[in-house]
C-alpha positions in Angstrom: -17.1 -53.9 13.1 -14.4 -51.5 11.7 -16.0 -48.5 13.4 -16.0 -50.3 16.8 -12.3 -51.1 16.4 -11.4 -47.5 15.5 -13.5 -46.0 18.3 -12.0 -48.5 20.8 -8.5 -47.6 19.6 -9.3 -43.8 20.0 -10.6 -44.3 23.5 -7.6 -46.3 24.5 -5.3 -43.6 23.0 -7.1 -40.9 24.9 -6.8 -42.8 28.2 -3.0 -43.3 27.6 -2.6 -39.6 26.8 -4.6 -38.7 29.9 -2.5 -41.0 32.1 0.7 -39.5 30.5 -0.5 -36.0 31.4 -1.0 -36.9 35.0 2.5 -38.5 35.0 4.0 -35.3 33.6 2.2 -33.3 36.4 3.7 -35.6 39.1 7.3 -35.3 37.6 7.0 -31.6 37.3 5.8 -31.3 40.9 8.6 -33.6 42.1 11.3 -31.6 40.3 10.2 -28.1 41.0 8.0 -28.4 44.1 5.3 -26.5 42.2 2.0 -27.9 41.1 1.4 -27.5 37.4 -1.4 -28.8 35.4 -1.1 -29.7 31.8 -4.4 -29.5 30.0 -5.6 -33.0 29.3 -7.3 -34.3 26.2 -10.9 -33.3 25.6 -13.7 -35.5 26.8 -14.6 -38.2 24.3 -18.2 -37.0 23.9 -17.4 -33.2 23.8 -16.3 -31.3 20.7 -12.7 -30.3 20.6 -11.9 -26.7 21.3 -8.3 -25.6 21.7 -7.4 -24.3 25.1 -7.3 -20.5 25.3 -4.7 -18.9 27.5 -6.1 -16.7 30.1 -4.3 -13.4 29.7 -5.4 -10.2 31.3 -5.0 -7.5 28.6 -4.5 -4.1 30.1 -5.7 -1.4 27.8 -3.2 1.6 27.9 -4.6 4.7 29.5 -3.9 6.8 26.4 -5.3 4.4 23.8 -8.2 6.5 23.0 -6.0 9.6 22.9 -3.7 8.0 20.3 -6.6 7.2 18.0 -7.9 10.7 18.3 -4.4 12.1 17.7 -3.9 9.9 14.7 -7.3 11.1 13.3 -6.4 14.7 13.9 -3.0 14.3 12.3 -4.5 12.6 9.2 -6.9 15.5 8.8 -4.1 18.1 9.3 -2.1 16.7 6.4 -2.6 18.8 3.3 -1.8 17.4 -0.1 1.3 18.9 -1.8 0.5 21.4 -4.5 0.9 20.3 -8.0 4.3 21.4 -9.3 4.1 24.0 -11.9 5.3 22.6 -15.3 8.5 24.1 -16.3 8.0 26.2 -19.4 9.7 24.9 -22.5 12.8 26.8 -23.3 12.1 29.3 -26.1 14.3 30.9 -28.7 13.5 33.7 -31.0 13.1 33.4 -34.8 12.9 36.3 -37.3 10.2 35.9 -40.0 11.6 35.7 -43.5 9.9 36.1 -46.9 7.4 33.2 -47.6 7.4 32.0 -44.0 4.3 30.5 -42.3 4.1 28.5 -39.1 3.7 25.3 -41.1 6.9 26.0 -43.1 8.8 27.1 -40.0 7.8 24.0 -38.2 8.8 21.8 -41.1 12.2 23.5 -41.5 13.1 23.9 -37.8 11.6 20.6 -36.3 11.2 18.4 -39.4 7.5 18.0 -38.5 5.0 20.5 -39.9 2.5 19.5 -37.2 4.7 21.2 -34.6 3.1 24.4 -36.0 0.6 24.0 -33.1 3.5 24.3 -30.6 4.6 27.5 -32.4 1.0 28.9 -32.2 0.8 28.1 -28.5 4.2 29.8 -27.8 2.9 33.0 -29.7 -0.7 33.5 -28.6 -0.8 37.2 -29.7 0.5 36.5 -33.2 -2.0 36.0 -36.1 -0.4 33.3 -38.3 -2.1 34.8 -41.4 -0.5 38.3 -40.8 3.2 37.5 -40.5 5.5 40.4 -41.5 9.0 40.0 -42.6 11.4 41.0 -39.8 8.8 40.1 -37.0 10.2 38.0 -34.2 8.4 35.0 -32.8 9.2 32.5 -30.1 10.0 28.8 -31.0 9.8 26.2 -28.3 12.6 23.8 -28.0 
């Protein structure tokens, strides 16, 4: 019973909407002199599909060229070279009696493990053969 009432109500509503659309067509034609059609409601037995506007899409003549140009431009871009790391500023240090890279790192930097930095800054110097008066480089 409820289904019949609901479906009867839906059909009545569709008929009213359809009649309203025809009335709108007549008013538009009377005001403008042009005939315009407003899409009506879908048929009761058909599934609803929203109306699709009919638009002629004109493909630009150079559309294919733009794609090719974009692809060529993307291939032509070269990555920037990696910036060279700035060398750490170095200062000279004169070896004194009893010095070792460990002692120099502890005295100069407060961290004896910085002896690795001193070794890296002085690749040609053997830490076991330091001579008093030799000069080495200390990274900042």
